[in-house]
C-alpha positions in Angstrom: 0.0 0.0 0.0 1.3 3.5 -0.9 1.2 5.9 2.0 -0.4 9.3 1.5 2.0 10.8 3.9 4.7 12.9 2.2 2.7 13.3 -1.0 0.3 15.9 -2.3 -2.7 16.0 0.0 -5.7 14.5 -1.7 -8.8 16.6 -2.3 -11.6 14.0 -1.6 -15.2 14.8 -2.4 -18.3 12.5 -2.5 -21.0 12.3 -5.2 -23.6 10.0 -6.5 -22.3 7.2 -8.8 -23.3 7.8 -12.4 -23.3 5.9 -15.8 -19.8 7.2 -16.7 -18.4 5.3 -13.7 -19.5 1.9 -14.9 -16.2 0.6 -16.1 -14.2 1.8 -13.1 -16.9 0.5 -10.7 -16.7 -3.0 -12.2 -12.9 -3.0 -12.1 -12.7 -2.0 -8.5 -15.3 -4.6 -7.4 -13.3 -7.2 -9.3 -10.1 -6.2 -7.6 -11.5 -6.0 -4.1 -13.9 -8.8 -3.7 -13.8 -12.6 -4.2 -17.5 -12.5 -5.2 -18.3 -11.9 -8.9 -21.3 -9.6 -9.4 -23.6 -9.8 -12.4 -23.5 -7.1 -15.0 -27.1 -6.2 -14.1 -26.0 -5.2 -10.6 -23.5 -2.6 -11.9 -26.0 -1.2 -14.4 -28.6 -0.9 -11.6 -26.0 1.0 -9.5 -24.9 3.5 -12.1 -28.5 4.1 -13.3 -30.0 4.3 -9.8 -32.4 1.4 -10.3 -33.5 0.5 -6.8 -30.0 1.1 -5.5 -28.6 4.2 -4.0 -24.8 4.8 -4.2 -22.1 7.3 -3.4 -18.6 7.5 -4.9 -15.4 9.1 -3.6 -13.1 11.0 -6.0 -9.8 12.8 -5.6 -9.7 16.1 -7.4 -6.0 16.3 -6.9 -5.3 13.4 -9.3 -3.6 14.3 -12.6 -4.1 13.2 -16.2 -7.9 13.4 -16.3 -8.4 11.1 -13.3 -9.7 13.8 -10.9 -13.3 12.5 -11.2 -12.5 8.8 -11.3 -13.9 6.7 -8.5 -11.5 5.7 -5.7 -14.2 4.4 -3.4 -17.8 3.6 -3.3 -20.8 2.4 -1.3 -24.0 0.9 -2.6 -27.2 0.2 -0.7 -30.8 -0.7 -1.1 -34.0 0.2 0.7 -36.1 -2.8 1.7 -39.3 -3.4 3.7 -38.5 -4.5 7.3 -41.1 -7.3 7.2 -39.3 -8.9 4.2 -35.9 -8.8 5.8 -33.9 -11.4 7.7 -33.4 -9.1 10.7 -37.1 -8.7 11.6 -36.5 -10.4 14.9 -33.9 -7.8 15.9 -36.3 -4.9 15.3 -39.2 -5.6 17.5 -41.3 -5.4 14.3 -44.7 -3.6 14.7 -47.2 -5.3 12.4 -49.4 -2.3 12.6 -46.7 -0.4 10.7 -46.1 -2.4 7.5 -44.3 0.4 5.8 -41.3 0.2 8.1 -38.1 0.0 6.1 -34.4 -0.8 6.4 -31.3 0.2 4.4 -29.1 -2.7 3.4 -25.5 -2.0 2.5 -24.6 -4.1 -0.5 -20.9 -3.2 -1.1 -18.3 -0.8 0.3 -14.8 -0.5 -1.0 -11.8 1.9 -1.2 -8.8 1.3 -3.6 -5.7 0.3 -1.7 -3.7 3.6 -2.2 -6.4 5.5 -0.3 -7.0 3.1 2.5 -6.9 4.3 6.2 -7.6 7.9 5.2 -11.2 8.1 6.4 -12.9 7.5 3.1 -14.8 4.4 4.1 -16.0 6.2 7.2 -17.3 9.1 5.2 -19.1 6.8 2.7 -20.9 5.0 5.5 -21.8 8.3 7.1 -23.4 9.2 3.8 -25.6 6.1 4.1 -26.4 6.9 7.7 -27.5 10.4 6.8 -29.6 9.1 3.9 -31.2 6.4 6.0 -31.9 8.8 8.9 -33.8 11.1 6.5 -36.3 8.3 5.8 -38.9 8.5 8.6 -39.9 4.9 8.2 -36.3 3.5 8.4 -35.5 1.5 11.5 -31.9 0.5 10.9 -29.0 -0.2 8.5 -27.7 -3.7 8.2 -25.1 -5.6 6.3 -23.0 -8.8 6.1 -19.3 -9.3 6.6 -17.5 -12.5 5.7 -16.1 -14.1 8.9 -12.4 -13.8 8.1 -12.5 -10.2 7.1 -11.2 -8.8 10.4 -10.4 -5.3 9.2 -14.0 -4.9 8.0 -15.4 -6.4 11.3 -13.3 -3.9 13.4 -14.3 -1.1 11.1 -18.0 -1.6 11.5 -17.7 -2.1 15.3 -15.8 1.2 15.4 -18.8 2.8 13.5 -21.1 1.5 16.3 -22.7 -1.3 14.3 -23.8 -4.2 16.5 -22.8 -7.7 15.5 -26.0 -9.7 16.2 -25.6 -13.0 14.5 -23.2 -15.5 12.9 -24.6 -17.0 9.7 -23.1 -20.4 9.0 -22.1 -21.1 5.4 -23.7 -17.8 4.2 -21.1 -17.3 1.4 -20.1 -19.9 -1.2 -16.9 -18.8 -2.9 -14.7 -21.0 -5.2 -16.4 -24.2 -4.0 -16.1 -23.4 -0.3 -18.6 -22.2 2.3 -17.8 -19.3 4.6 -19.6 -17.9 7.6 -20.8 -14.3 7.7 -21.5 -11.9 10.6 -24.7 -9.8 10.6 -24.3 -6.2 11.7 -27.0 -3.7 12.5 -27.0 0.1 13.1 -30.2 1.3 14.7 -31.7 4.6 13.5 -34.3 7.2 14.4 -34.6 6.4 18.1 -35.0 2.7 17.5 -32.9 0.1 19.4 -32.5 -3.6 19.6 -35.4 -5.5 21.3 -32.7 -7.7 22.9 -31.9 -7.1 26.6 -28.3 -6.0 27.5 -27.7 -9.5 28.7 -28.7 -11.0 25.4 -26.5 -8.6 23.5 -23.6 -9.5 25.9 -24.2 -13.2 25.2 -24.2 -12.5 21.4 -20.8 -10.7 21.8 -19.5 -13.5 23.9 -20.5 -16.0 21.2 -18.7 -13.9 18.6 -15.5 -13.7 20.7 -15.6 -17.4 21.3 -15.8 -18.1 17.6 -12.8 -15.8 17.0 -10.7 -17.6 19.6 -11.6 -21.0 18.1 -10.5 -19.7 14.7 -7.2 -18.5 16.1 -6.6 -21.7 18.0 -7.4 -23.8 14.8 -4.9 -21.8 12.8 -2.2 -22.2 15.5 -2.9 -25.9 15.6 -2.7 -26.2 11.8 0.6 -24.3 11.7 2.0 -26.5 14.5 1.0 -29.7 12.5 2.7 -28.3 9.4 5.9 -27.6 11.4 5.9 -31.1 12.9 5.3 -32.6 9.5 8.0 -30.5 7.9 10.5 -31.5 10.6 9.6 -35.1 10.2 10.1 -35.0 6.5 13.3 -33.1 6.5 15.1 -34.3 9.7 17.3 -36.7 7.7 18.5 -34.0 5.4 18.8 -31.2 7.9 22.6 -31.1 7.5 22.1 -30.3 3.7 19.6 -27.5 4.5 21.9 -26.0 7.1 24.8 -26.0 4.6 22.7 -24.1 2.0 22.8 -20.7 3.8 22.8 -18.8 0.5 19.3 -20.2 -0.5 16.1 -18.5 0.8 12.9 -20.4 1.2 9.9 -18.2 0.5 6.4 -19.0 1.7 3.5 -17.3 0.0 0.2 -17.1 1.9 -3.1 -16.1 0.3 -4.0 -12.6 1.2 -7.4 -11.9 2.8 -9.5 -9.4 0.9 -10.7 -6.2 2.5 -12.6 -3.4 1.0 -12.3 -0.6 3.6 
């Protein structure tokens, strides 16, 4: 990642995403996320078909790139009664017009990470959702291994309320997701403080189990490697000029 320190200060502004952003929007999604989105999704975003969106641009960029997207957020308004988070809202059946805002995607290109752009984009969504009188909350999903995104939404006061087993199916493998909610317009979780504490405890337990599993897997690899190579350890020790490089798959993050 290129640091913004020591370079020309960016001049970041935010605007709605428009049809001219289509190609760049598709490319950034492809670069950031392991999920491949249909072409229809991008056309709906840039044309505002049932999707609201905001883009970040840096007017200090040269060579005609001053209005090119460097970050984005996309969202959709849905009826609360048709959502999967109805049980976290204390839904009032006498008010069938209650709504939610669901964040679909959020991303910032790597060069501009950690400069507050993702925070500003989410704040745009919060302001928009708060302006809708019937809106109860904003919610979203985060893949379970995306720790930077999890910490980001916690910092933004989103509540992690549920772990969804096997929610994502990527490259032939299932991944869990965490469900986050941000309550709006005076609404709050119908869960008691104790229930919320129990949910957080469950979340922390799952994180500890994941860390323990990774440590155990690494230990098994080390033992296996030692077992396979102990007879030739003298040859390896003699080859000081050779470097052994281990490449690990990088986890994606969009914020």
